[in-house]
C-alpha positions, 0 to 999 in steps of 0.5 A: 743602136737605141736612138730614136732615129731609125737611120742612126740605129741602122748605121750603128748596127752596120759599123759594129762588126768593124768596131768589135772589141773584146770585153764588150760581148754582153753589151753587143749581145743586148744591143743587137738582139734588141733590134731583132725582136718581133721582126720580119727580116729582109726579102718579102716583108709586107710594108704597111707604112713607112715605120714598118719599112724602117723597122724592117731595115733596122732588123735586117741591119741587125741580122747582117751585123750578126753575120759580120760578128760571126768571124769573131767566134762568139757562141751567142752570135752563132746561136742567134744566127741559127735561130734566125735561120730557123725562122720562116720570117727571114727571106731573100739575100739576108737569109743567104748571108745568114746561111753563108756565115753559118757554113763558114763558121762550121768549116773552121 
C-alpha cells in the first residue's frame, strides 16, 4: 500500500479484506489509515489533475477496504468508518457502502 505507483496501492487495498489474517491488525490499521489522510473520497471530488484523481481512487479504495474489514469485527475499523461517515468529504456510492457496513455491524 505504500508503493510509488497509485495502481499498486489501489490494488493492494482492494485485496486486503480477502487476505485478512488475525495478528496483523496493527499493520493493517497503519497501512489503511495512511491512505485516508487529507482526502476527499468518492462522489463529487473535483479533479484538478491526474494525480488528484489517482489519489482519490486510492483513498476510495482505502475506504472500501475498511468496509470489507468491518466483517472481522475490529473496533478500529468501526471507529474509522464512523469518522468517515461523519465527514462531508465522503460522497456517493462510497458513502452508501460505509453506511451499509455500519448498519450491518450494529445489527450483529
